[in-house]
C-alpha positions as CSV (number, residue, x, y, z in Angstrom):
1,M,0.0,0.0,0.0
2,S,1.4,3.4,-0.8
3,S,2.2,4.9,2.5
4,D,2.6,8.4,1.0
5,E,-0.9,8.3,-0.4
6,R,-2.3,6.9,2.8
7,A,-0.5,9.6,4.8
8,K,-1.7,12.4,2.5
9,W,-5.4,11.3,2.8
10,D,-5.2,10.6,6.5
11,Q,-3.9,14.1,7.0
12,R,-6.6,15.6,4.9
13,W,-9.4,13.8,6.6
14,S,-7.8,14.6,10.1
15,E,-8.0,18.3,9.2
16,E,-11.6,18.3,7.8
17,R,-14.2,19.9,10.1
18,D,-17.3,20.7,8.0
19,L,-17.8,17.6,5.9
20,P,-20.8,17.8,3.5
21,R,-23.3,15.0,4.2
22,S,-25.8,15.6,1.4
23,V,-25.1,14.2,-2.0
24,P,-24.5,16.4,-5.0
25,S,-27.7,17.8,-6.4
26,W,-27.2,16.1,-9.8
27,V,-27.2,12.7,-8.0
28,A,-30.3,13.6,-6.0
29,E,-32.0,14.5,-9.3
30,L,-31.3,11.0,-10.6
31,A,-32.6,9.3,-7.5
32,D,-35.4,7.5,-9.4
33,E,-32.7,5.8,-11.6
34,L,-30.8,4.4,-8.6
35,P,-31.5,1.1,-6.9
36,R,-33.1,1.1,-3.4
37,A,-32.0,-2.5,-2.5
38,G,-29.0,-4.8,-3.1
39,R,-25.3,-4.1,-2.7
40,G,-23.5,-0.8,-3.1
41,L,-19.8,0.0,-3.5
42,D,-18.3,3.4,-2.9
43,V,-14.8,3.4,-4.5
44,A,-12.3,5.8,-3.0
45,A,-15.0,6.6,-0.5
46,G,-13.1,9.1,1.6
47,A,-15.4,10.2,4.4
48,G,-18.2,8.2,2.9
49,R,-20.7,10.8,1.7
50,L,-21.9,8.6,-1.1
51,A,-21.7,5.4,0.9
52,V,-24.0,6.9,3.5
53,F,-26.4,8.1,0.8
54,M,-26.5,4.5,-0.6
55,A,-27.1,3.1,2.9
56,R,-30.0,5.6,3.4
57,R,-31.5,4.2,0.3
58,G,-31.5,0.6,1.7
59,L,-28.4,-0.9,0.1
60,D,-25.8,-3.0,1.9
61,V,-22.8,-0.8,1.3
62,E,-19.1,-1.4,1.2
63,A,-16.9,1.7,1.3
64,V,-13.3,1.3,0.1
65,D,-10.5,3.8,0.5
66,I,-6.8,3.9,1.2
67,S,-7.4,6.1,4.3
68,P,-8.4,4.6,7.6
69,V,-9.1,8.1,8.9
70,G,-11.5,8.8,6.1
71,L,-13.3,5.5,6.6
72,A,-13.6,6.2,10.4
73,L,-15.4,9.4,9.5
74,A,-17.7,7.4,7.1
75,R,-18.5,4.9,9.9
76,E,-19.2,7.7,12.3
77,A,-21.6,9.4,9.8
78,A,-23.4,6.1,9.2
79,R,-23.6,5.4,13.0
80,D,-25.0,8.9,13.6
81,E,-27.9,8.0,11.2
82,G,-28.4,4.5,12.6
83,L,-27.1,3.0,9.3
84,K,-24.8,0.0,8.8
85,L,-21.7,0.5,6.6
86,K,-18.8,-1.9,5.9
87,T,-15.5,-0.2,5.4
88,V,-12.4,-1.7,3.8
89,V,-8.9,-0.1,3.8
90,R,-7.6,-0.9,0.4
91,D,-5.0,0.4,-2.0
92,L,-6.9,0.3,-5.3
93,V,-3.8,0.7,-7.4
94,S,-2.1,-2.5,-6.1
95,E,-5.2,-4.5,-4.9
96,G,-8.0,-3.4,-7.3
97,L,-11.7,-3.6,-6.4
98,P,-13.1,-6.0,-3.8
99,E,-14.6,-9.1,-5.2
100,G,-18.3,-9.4,-5.8
101,S,-21.0,-7.8,-7.9
102,F,-23.0,-4.7,-7.0
103,D,-26.3,-3.0,-7.8
104,L,-24.8,0.5,-7.4
105,V,-21.1,1.6,-7.8
106,A,-20.0,5.1,-7.1
107,C,-16.6,6.5,-8.0
108,F,-16.2,10.2,-7.4
109,H,-13.0,12.3,-7.8
110,Y,-10.8,9.3,-8.2
111,R,-9.1,8.6,-11.6
112,Q,-7.4,5.3,-12.2
113,T,-8.0,4.5,-15.8
114,D,-7.1,0.8,-15.5
115,L,-9.8,0.5,-12.9
116,F,-12.7,1.6,-15.2
117,P,-13.2,-1.9,-16.8
118,S,-13.4,-3.4,-13.3
119,L,-16.1,-0.9,-12.4
120,R,-18.2,-2.0,-15.3
121,E,-17.6,-5.7,-14.6
122,A,-18.5,-5.2,-10.9
123,L,-22.0,-4.2,-11.9
124,R,-24.8,-6.8,-11.7
125,P,-27.2,-6.8,-14.7
126,G,-29.3,-3.6,-14.2
127,G,-26.7,-2.2,-11.9
128,V,-25.8,1.5,-12.0
129,L,-22.5,3.3,-12.2
130,L,-22.3,6.8,-10.8
131,A,-19.0,8.7,-11.5
132,E,-17.6,12.2,-11.4
133,V,-14.1,13.2,-12.3
134,E,-12.4,16.5,-12.9
135,T,-11.2,17.2,-16.4
136,V,-8.2,19.0,-18.0
137,R,-10.5,21.9,-18.9
138,T,-10.0,23.0,-15.3
139,L,-6.6,24.2,-16.3
140,E,-8.2,26.9,-18.5
141,R,-9.3,28.6,-15.3
142,T,-6.8,27.3,-12.8
143,P,-3.6,26.7,-14.7
144,K,-1.3,26.1,-11.7
145,I,-2.8,22.7,-10.6
146,D,-0.2,20.0,-9.8
147,T,-1.6,17.4,-12.2
148,A,0.8,14.8,-10.8
149,R,-1.0,15.0,-7.4
150,R,-4.4,15.8,-8.9
151,P,-4.8,13.7,-12.1
152,L,-7.3,15.2,-14.6
153,A,-9.4,13.3,-17.1
154,E,-9.3,14.0,-20.8
155,P,-12.5,15.3,-22.5
156,N,-15.1,12.4,-22.9
157,E,-12.8,10.0,-21.0
158,L,-15.5,9.1,-18.5
159,L,-18.0,8.6,-21.3
160,R,-15.6,6.3,-23.1
161,A,-15.1,4.4,-19.8
162,A,-18.8,3.6,-19.8
163,E,-18.5,1.7,-23.1
164,G,-21.0,-1.1,-23.2
165,L,-23.3,0.5,-20.6
166,E,-26.5,2.4,-21.2
167,V,-25.8,6.0,-20.5
168,V,-28.6,7.5,-18.5
169,F,-27.0,10.9,-17.9
170,Y,-23.7,12.5,-19.0
171,R,-22.4,16.0,-18.7
172,E,-19.1,17.8,-18.9
173,A,-19.1,21.4,-17.9
174,F,-17.6,24.0,-15.6
175,F,-19.0,24.2,-12.1
176,G,-17.3,27.2,-10.6
177,D,-13.6,27.0,-11.5
178,R,-13.6,23.2,-11.9
179,A,-14.5,21.4,-15.0
180,L,-16.2,18.1,-14.2
181,A,-17.5,15.1,-16.0
182,R,-20.6,13.4,-14.5
183,L,-22.0,10.0,-15.4
184,C,-24.9,7.8,-14.6
185,A,-24.9,4.5,-16.6
186,R,-26.7,1.2,-16.3
187,K,-25.5,-2.3,-17.2
188,R,-27.9,-4.0,-19.6
């Protein structure tokens, strides 16, 4: 496991005070497209905002992240709402996704291009993939980003990663100073 990555994220989550607990509005708008039962997987879950959202919906959720500190925050948030949440400390680069198939997989602000095929494969038939990544267009407004520490996706990269899935929603645009790609896609 990359101790540098773990240390970076543990420090970040140790310093966070006002963590958002609501899901992004675009996800809330797609609520009718998302399952209310089955298994959920939050990839690179951080403090578990999406994992808690999935648990609220009635899914059995597994939150995976490199940071035990972030996952402790996720467990705390779930416990505060009386929800169950399984957390797994895992280096996705060296260990990949946990085994199993899922009805809902979320991957937000984590870009590991060789993981995308596994995200698609992890979906059960009818399962839904929710994803959001920052794109290189961010550099148009914020040119001094350290892209080695904050990898940015190419235009339509997320859309190409959903190949073979039925795209329910896709949008790339600026949201403030950040250019984001957002995807909701279903396995046929």
